[in-house]
N, C-alpha and C positions, 0 to 999 in steps of 0.2 A: 402302606403307601410307598411307592418308589419314585425317586426323583433323579433325573439326569440333567446335567448342564450341557447344552448344545452350543458350540462355538459358531459365531457368525460374524464375518468381517464386512463392515459396511464399506461400500465403494462410493467415492464422490461422483456425482452426476457429471456426465460429459457436457461441456458447453459448446454446442455447435456454432455459436456466434463468435467464439474466440479465434482470432486470426492466427495463422501460423507465422511466427516471427519473434522478434525480441520484445519481451514485455518488461515494463519497468520493475515488476516484482522480481524478475530474474536478476536484473542489475542490482537491486537492493540486497537480495539474498547473497549474491556473490561478493558484493562490497562488504557486507557484514561478516562474511567468513574471512575475507582477505584482511580485514581490519581487526579481527578477533572479537568482534561484538557478539558473533555467534560462536559457540564452542566448537572445537574440532570434531566432536562427536557427530555434528550435523554434516560434515563434509561428504560422506557417502550415503547419507540417508535420503532416499527418494520419497516423495510425498506418498505414493501409493503403498510403499512398504512400511510406513510409519503408522502410528495410531491416529486415525482421523476422526475419532469420536467427538472430540471437542469442536472440530470444524463443522461436523454435522449439526451439533447442538447450536452452534453460532449461526449457521444458515437458517435453522428453524426459528431462532430468535428474531432474525431479520424479517423472515416471512410473517411472524406474529405481529411485529410492529407495523408492517405494511398492511396486512389483512385487516387488523382492527383499528387502523387509522390513528395510531397514537401521535403521529406527526403528519397530519393530512396535507401540510404544505410541501412535503418532500415528494419529488419524483424519484422513486426507487429504481435503481439499476437503469439509468437513462440510456445506456448503450456504450459501446466501446468507442474510444477516441484515440488519436495518435498524434505524435509530433515527429516531423522529419528533422533529423539533426543536420543543420545547415553545413554543407561542405564536407561532411564525413561520408566516405564511400563504404559500401558493405565489405570491402576488402580490409577496412581498418585504416586507410590512409585518407588524409584530407586532400581536397581538390588541388590545393597549391602544390602538393608533392605527388599528385596522382599521375602516373605515367602508364597509359594503357598498354596492355600486352607486354609487360616487362617482368623481370624476376621478382620485383618487390610486390607486385600485385598481379594476380592472374586474370583479373577481369578485363574485358575489352570495352566496357561501357560504364560510365559513372552512374552508380545507383546509390542514392542517399540512404543511410540507416534510418529505418522507421521504428519508433518506440511506441508500443501499444500500451494502453491502460484502460481499466474498467472501473470508473467511480461507483461507489455504493449508492450515492444519491446527490441530488442537487435541488435547490429551492431558490425562489426569488426572495430578495431582502425586502421585508415589509418596512416602508419608510416611517410608519407610525410606531411600530414596536422597536425598530432599530434605526432611529434617526441618525445616530452617530455613524453606524456602519454604512448607511446609504450615501454618506459623503465620499466613500472610497470604494464601494463595491455594490453591484446590483444583484449578485448571486452568492449563495452559500454553497460550498462543497461540503458534503456530509460523508464521514467515514465511520463504519461500525466495527467494533471489536468485541469479541467475547473472549475473556482472558482469565488466566490464573494469576496474573500479576496482582500485587497488593495495591489497594486504592489509597493506602496511607500516604498522605502528602503528595499525591500524584500530580496535582496542579503545579506544585513547586518543581517536581521532577521534569515536567514539560517545559517550564520556564527556563531551567538551566540546561535543558537538552541532555539529561542524564543518559547513561548507556542503555537503560531499559526502555527508553522512549525513542531512541534514534531512528530505528527502522520505521516506526509509525510516522514520525515527523518527516523523514525523507519521502515517504509515500504521499502524505498529505500535501507537502509542498510541491511535489511533482504534478499531482493532479491539479492543484491550484494554478500552476504554471501553464498546464495544457488548456485549462478552461478560462484562463485570463481573469482570475479573480483573486482578491487579497483576503477574502473572508472564508472561514471554514469552521465546521463543528465536528468534534470527535465524540461519538456516542460509545461509551465503554461500559460493558457489563462485567463487573469484577465478581466472578462466581464465588470466590473465597473471601470477599470483603477485604478487611485489613489484616486478616490472620491473627487477630488478637485472641480468638477463642474465648472471649469473655461474654457471657450471656447478657450482661448489663450494658455492653457496648453495642449500640445499634449498628455500627459499621462492621461488626464481626460477621454479619449475615451478608448475602449477596447484595451488591450495590450497583445501581444504574446511575451513571454520572455523565453529564454532557459538558464538554469544554469548548469554549468559543475562542477562535484565534483571529488576530489581525496581523497579517504579514506585511512586510515592505516588499516592493518589487525587487530590491537588491537582494533580500533574503532568498526569494524564489529563484532569481537568476544565479546566485552562487550555488544553491542546491542543485540546480539543473546542470551547471557546468561540471560539478563534481560527478554527477551521474553520467554525463556524456564522456568525461575523461575515463571513467571506469568501464563504460561500454566499449570504448576504443581499446582499452587494456584487455578486456575479455576477448575481443575479436583477434587482436594481434598475437595473443598468447594461447589461442586455441581453446579458450574456455567457452566460447560461443562461436558458432559458424552460421552466418546468415544464409537463409534459403536461396 
């Protein structure tokens, strides 16, 4: 018997519904690099040049949940949404300091910066199952993650907004801001469990956990202002150029 290993690089599918423009994921990634939440090794790593196998498995896991209706209440991939940043022009200047056709900004017409985002899922809040949630929200935002992070004490990590959770939280809060809801659920598949490697520990195996959030409007507003400030920084410093 002869055996050969053949190399095959999986390519992520192209999303024809994804608009050309600034996406909140780009702002979050650049902010994470700028604030050293992501290591410097990611500075020059482009998605298509990196190992995307985990992303493919994650997409397959989402499709599995959707196909077999593990959460029938969820509308998966409801479509792209966007938020126009009030007063901020694509040149990176605010309307109050915007002088058309000058050296500071080359544009001749004010065009607000539009930030796109694509939530993983949404659902209505059931007033019987979630009577307390129904007092402050009518919709849940759902975000799905397939991750090699450890599930050990992860709820505590989310509560204190530890470094390993920040990018996820920035994203979830941004989506909630755009969808005008204070309620969200994070569905996380921890493929390596809690890394205990102890066969007697049930959480050493892959773990699927769901975390429910209640945000205040002030939390969402502060998160959005932070992302807007960094979007302006990206534009003014040539890290992003609006179309």
